[in-house]
C-alpha positions in Angstrom: -21.5 0.5 1.1 -19.8 3.9 1.5 -18.3 5.0 4.7 -18.3 8.8 5.4 -16.5 10.6 8.1 -18.9 12.3 10.6 -16.9 15.2 11.1 -13.8 16.9 9.3 -10.7 15.2 10.6 -7.6 17.0 12.0 -5.2 18.6 9.5 -1.8 17.1 10.5 0.4 19.8 9.6 4.1 18.1 10.6 5.8 14.8 10.2 5.7 14.3 13.8 1.9 14.7 14.0 1.2 12.3 11.2 3.3 9.5 12.8 1.8 10.0 16.2 -1.6 9.8 14.2 -0.5 6.4 12.7 0.6 4.9 16.0 -2.9 5.8 17.3 -4.8 4.2 14.2 -2.2 1.3 14.7 -3.4 0.9 18.3 -7.0 1.1 17.7 -6.7 -1.6 15.0 -4.9 -3.9 17.1 -7.5 -5.9 18.9 -9.5 -7.0 15.7 -6.9 -7.8 13.3 -7.4 -11.5 13.7 -11.0 -11.4 13.1 -10.6 -9.0 10.1 -8.3 -11.6 8.6 -10.2 -14.4 9.7 -13.4 -12.7 8.3 -11.9 -11.4 4.9 -14.6 -10.3 2.3 -17.5 -11.8 4.4 -17.3 -8.5 6.7 -17.0 -5.1 5.6 -14.0 -3.5 8.1 -16.3 -0.5 8.5 -15.2 0.3 12.0 -11.3 -0.2 11.3 -11.7 2.1 8.3 -13.7 4.7 10.1 -10.7 5.3 12.5 -8.4 5.5 9.5 -10.9 7.9 7.9 -11.0 10.2 11.2 -7.5 10.3 11.8 -6.5 12.9 9.4 -4.1 10.7 7.4 -5.8 10.9 4.5 -5.0 14.6 3.9 -1.4 15.2 4.7 0.1 14.6 1.5 -2.4 17.3 -0.1 -0.4 20.3 -1.2 -0.1 23.6 0.6 -1.9 25.4 -2.6 -5.0 23.2 -2.0 -4.9 23.8 1.8 -3.3 20.7 2.8 0.2 20.5 4.8 2.2 18.9 2.0 3.9 16.5 3.7 5.9 14.2 1.7 7.4 10.7 1.1 9.4 10.4 4.3 6.0 10.6 6.0 4.0 8.6 3.8 6.4 5.7 4.1 6.5 5.8 8.1 2.7 6.3 8.5 2.3 3.4 6.1 5.0 1.1 7.8 3.5 2.0 11.3 0.1 0.8 10.5 1.1 -2.2 8.4 3.0 -3.6 11.3 -0.3 -4.1 12.9 -2.8 -4.6 9.6 -1.3 -4.6 6.4 -4.7 -4.7 4.7 -6.1 -1.7 6.1 -2.6 0.2 5.5 -3.0 -0.9 1.8 -6.6 0.7 1.1 -5.3 4.1 0.9 -2.4 3.2 -1.4 -4.0 4.3 -4.6 -5.6 7.4 -2.5 -2.2 8.6 -2.1 -1.4 7.9 -5.8 -4.2 10.3 -6.9 -4.0 12.9 -4.5 -0.4 13.2 -6.2 -1.8 12.8 -9.9 -4.2 15.6 -9.2 -1.4 17.6 -7.5 0.4 17.5 -10.7 -1.9 17.1 -13.4 -5.1 17.9 -12.0 -7.1 21.4 -13.0 -8.2 24.0 -10.4 -11.6 22.5 -10.7 -10.4 19.1 -10.2 -8.2 19.6 -7.2 -11.0 21.9 -5.4 -13.7 19.3 -5.7 -11.7 16.0 -5.1 -8.9 17.3 -2.7 -11.2 19.7 -1.2 -13.4 16.2 -0.2 -10.0 14.7 0.8 -9.4 17.2 3.4 -12.8 16.5 4.6 -12.2 13.1 5.3 -12.9 11.3 1.7 -11.0 8.5 0.6 -10.0 7.6 -3.3 -10.4 4.0 -4.3 -8.9 2.6 -7.3 -10.3 0.5 -10.5 -7.0 0.1 -12.8 -6.1 -3.5 -13.1 -8.3 -5.8 -15.9 -8.3 -9.2 -16.9 -8.1 -10.8 -20.3 -5.8 -8.6 -21.9 -2.4 -9.6 -22.7 -1.4 -7.6 -19.5 -3.1 -5.9 -16.3 -3.2 -2.6 -18.1 -4.0 -3.8 -21.5 -7.4 -1.8 -21.1 -10.8 -2.3 -22.6 -12.6 0.0 -20.2 -14.0 3.1 -22.4 -15.4 6.7 -21.9 -17.0 7.8 -24.6 -17.2 11.3 -26.1 -20.6 11.7 -24.2 -19.2 11.0 -21.0 -20.3 7.5 -20.6 -17.9 4.8 -18.9 -18.3 1.2 -19.5 -16.0 -1.6 -18.3 -14.9 -4.2 -15.6 -11.9 -3.8 -13.3 -10.3 -6.2 -10.9 -8.3 -5.9 -7.5 -10.0 -2.5 -6.6 -8.5 -2.4 -3.3 -10.4 0.8 -1.3 -13.2 1.2 -4.0 -16.0 -0.4 -1.9 -15.9 2.0 0.8 -14.3 5.0 -0.9 -16.0 8.6 -1.9 -14.5 8.7 -5.0 -13.1 6.0 -7.5 -10.3 6.8 -10.0 -10.8 4.7 -12.9 -8.3 4.3 -15.8 -10.0 4.1 -19.3 -9.4 4.9 -22.9 -11.2 7.8 -24.2 -12.8 8.1 -27.8 -9.2 8.8 -29.4 -7.5 5.7 -27.6 -6.0 7.7 -25.1 -5.5 6.7 -21.5 -7.5 8.9 -19.2 -8.2 8.7 -15.5 -12.0 9.3 -14.7 -13.0 10.3 -11.2 -16.3 8.8 -10.3 -18.6 9.0 -7.3 -18.6 5.6 -5.4 -22.6 5.7 -5.4 -23.0 7.1 -8.8 -25.5 5.1 -10.8 -24.2 2.2 -12.7 -21.3 1.6 -10.5 -21.1 -2.0 -8.8 -18.3 -3.1 -6.3 -18.4 -6.5 -5.5 -17.0 -8.5 -2.5 -15.7 -11.2 -4.8 -12.1 -11.0 -2.9 -10.9 -14.5 -2.1 -7.1 -14.9 -1.5 -5.0 -16.3 1.1 -3.7 -12.8 2.3 -4.5 -9.3 2.8 -8.0 -10.5 2.9 -9.6 -7.3 4.6 -8.6 -5.2 1.7 -11.6 -6.7 -0.3 -9.9 -5.9 -3.5 -13.2 -7.1 -5.4 -14.4 -6.5 -8.8 -16.0 -3.2 -10.0 -18.3 -2.8 -12.7 -19.2 0.2 -14.6 -22.5 0.1 -16.8 -23.5 3.4 -18.5 -21.8 5.5 -15.9 -22.1 9.3 -16.5 -18.8 11.0 -16.0 -18.5 14.8 -15.4 -16.1 15.9 -18.0 -14.4 18.2 -15.7 -13.3 15.0 -13.7 -11.4 13.4 -16.6 -7.6 13.8 -16.0 -5.4 13.0 -19.1 -3.5 10.3 -17.3 -1.3 9.2 -20.4 0.5 12.8 -20.0 1.6 11.8 -16.6 3.8 9.1 -17.7 5.3 10.8 -21.1 7.5 12.9 -18.9 10.2 12.1 -16.1 7.7 11.5 -13.1 7.8 10.2 -9.8 4.2 8.7 -9.5 5.2 5.4 -9.8 7.9 5.5 -7.3 5.9 7.0 -4.7 3.3 4.5 -5.3 5.8 1.8 -4.7 7.1 3.4 -1.7 3.8 2.8 -0.2 4.2 -1.1 -1.2 7.6 -1.1 0.1 6.5 0.4 3.5 3.6 -2.4 3.9 6.3 -5.1 3.3 8.7 -3.8 5.9 5.6 -3.3 8.0 4.8 -6.8 7.7 8.3 -8.0 8.4 8.2 -5.9 11.8 4.8 -7.0 12.7 6.2 -10.6 12.3 9.3 -10.0 14.3 7.4 -8.2 17.2 4.8 -11.4 17.4 7.9 -13.6 17.3 9.4 -11.9 20.3 6.4 -12.0 22.4 5.7 -15.6 21.6 9.5 -16.4 22.5 9.1 -14.2 25.9 5.7 -15.4 26.9 4.8 -19.1 25.7 7.6 -20.9 23.6 9.5 -23.7 25.4 13.1 -24.9 24.5 13.3 -28.2 22.6 14.3 -31.2 24.2 17.7 -31.4 22.3 18.4 -27.6 23.6 17.4 -28.5 27.2 19.8 -31.6 27.1 22.6 -30.0 25.0 22.9 -26.7 26.6 20.4 -27.0 29.8 18.3 -24.4 28.3 15.1 -23.7 30.4 13.6 -21.2 27.8 13.3 -21.1 24.1 15.8 -18.1 24.0 18.5 -20.2 25.6 18.7 -22.2 22.5 21.7 -20.8 20.5 20.0 -21.5 17.1 17.0 -19.7 18.0 19.4 -16.6 19.3 21.1 -16.9 15.8 17.9 -17.0 13.7 16.3 -14.5 16.0 19.4 -12.1 15.4 19.4 -12.7 11.7 15.8 -11.9 11.5 16.0 -8.7 13.5 19.1 -7.5 11.3 17.2 -8.2 8.1 14.0 -6.4 9.3 16.1 -3.4 10.5 18.0 -3.2 7.1 14.6 -3.3 5.2 13.3 -0.2 7.4 16.6 1.8 6.8 16.3 1.0 3.0 12.8 2.1 2.9 13.9 5.3 4.9 16.5 5.9 2.3 14.2 5.6 -0.8 11.8 8.1 1.1 14.6 10.6 1.7 15.8 10.2 -2.0 12.2 10.9 -3.3 12.2 14.2 -0.9 15.3 15.2 -2.5 13.9 14.6 -6.0 10.3 15.9 -5.3 7.1 14.9 -7.2 8.1 16.8 -10.4 12.0 15.4 -11.2 14.1 17.9 -12.9 14.9 15.3 -15.3 15.5 11.9 -16.3 18.2 11.1 -14.2 16.6 12.6 -11.1 13.4 10.2 -11.8 15.7 7.1 -12.4 17.2 8.2 -9.1 14.3 7.9 -7.0 12.7 4.9 -8.8 15.9 2.8 -8.5 16.2 3.7 -4.8 12.5 2.8 -4.4 12.9 -0.6 -6.4 15.5 -1.9 -4.1 13.7 -1.1 -1.0 10.3 -2.8 -2.4 12.2 -5.9 -3.5 14.5 -6.4 -0.3 11.3 -5.9 1.9 9.2 -8.0 0.0 12.1 -10.8 0.5 12.4 -10.2 4.1 8.9 -10.0 5.1 8.3 -13.6 3.6 11.5 -15.1 5.2 10.7 -13.3 8.8 7.0 -14.5 8.4 8.2 -17.9 7.5 11.1 -18.0 10.3 8.6 -17.1 13.1 7.5 -20.7 13.4 11.1 -22.2 13.1 11.9 -19.8 16.0 8.7 -20.5 18.3 7.9 -24.2 17.3 5.1 -26.4 16.8 2.7 -24.8 19.2 2.9 -21.6 17.5 1.1 -22.8 14.6 -2.2 -23.1 16.4 -4.8 -21.4 14.2 -6.0 -19.8 17.6 -2.8 -17.4 17.6 -3.4 -16.7 13.4 0.4 -15.9 13.3 0.1 -17.5 9.7 -1.5 -14.3 8.7 1.9 -12.7 8.5 3.2 -15.1 5.7 0.1 -14.8 4.0 0.0 -11.1 4.0 3.6 -11.0 2.8 3.2 -13.5 0.2 0.2 -12.0 -1.4 1.3 -8.5 -1.2 4.6 -9.4 -2.5 3.5 -10.7 -5.9 2.0 -7.3 -6.6 4.5 -7.0 -9.3 7.6 -8.9 -10.0 10.7 -8.3 -8.1 13.3 -9.8 -10.5 12.5 -7.0 -12.7 13.4 -4.7 -9.7 16.6 -6.0 -9.5 17.0 -6.4 -13.5 16.3 -2.4 -13.8 18.9 -1.7 -10.9 21.7 -3.7 -12.5 21.1 -2.5 -15.7 21.6 1.0 -14.6 24.6 0.3 -13.0 26.0 -1.6 -15.5 25.1 -0.1 -18.8 23.7 3.0 -18.0 20.2 2.1 -19.1 17.3 4.4 -17.6 14.1 2.7 -15.7 11.4 2.5 -18.7 8.1 4.8 -18.9 10.2 8.1 -17.5 10.6 6.5 -14.2 7.8 4.2 -13.7 9.0 0.7 -12.2 
């Protein structure tokens, strides 16, 4: 199914406008988050996505030369974090959308920018079809577009594709060069499945997408290889969104722990006898654990904001390899740390709140399931590896800044 905006969304021209819109979206998503998590792929979150699509938040990174406000990483990080604190699955759906707005901003032809970014300004969303199975790694591609513009292949983990207007497809062309093909979601030969069956981030419905003799407009093929042959920040900005999702999950887990501790949790028998606790928060061990968790969440948020600030300084097109490395490494640290904190705080929630908090009616385990699922998007150990290699031996990150 394709979800289309009923009217042109507002143009959010300032950071403050975009963050306010994110808070409004988050508030609108609050009531249904448990139901969306439980339903998973059995129910497309069309209503939640329509809130997002109508908000104006799909277009705030569109460059000014293309009619957008051209807001940058600081806004992207905060908008994503705010929404992810309520529903990280919905926050993840436009992650690739923002990536390919950036791709078009740097590498798109005037026609490509006019057609695709023009649609984005009107409320359209771009989904992705990038990863594959069966090869030596997820980007070992078998999907092909031939010289006649016919696309064939199967993709997995296609977040956002199910309800998008456009799908950005990575493929090898007739000369074995990596390209990105922009394909209409409702084009003949495109099939997006709802075979997404995982423990967390369930409402992303990141299912399998098949392309069977799909006709691709040659004017909508981007030389995607070129983007990674020079110093770039596309990868860093994409990873910034992932870091913001993790920081949001951590903050959401802490928020729900706070509410449960204040409203429902009882002190343990031992705390009641040993220190006369009449509430869970009177337990010194609860206070210690909560304070530690809150500090870690705050640190994750500060690292995220710092990484976004570095990317603002570097710009979408970095001046050189050193600038690209600075941006990528700042984001790598933020992403790795936020991922670890999200998993840890989501787990700590139950130690803080006690046995009753594990009742399925509260669905508090969704925080851990979401954090655990999203955190393995790419290996954190390699991020720490590249940070250390750069600091200790001056080794630049690989792929011109693509971590």
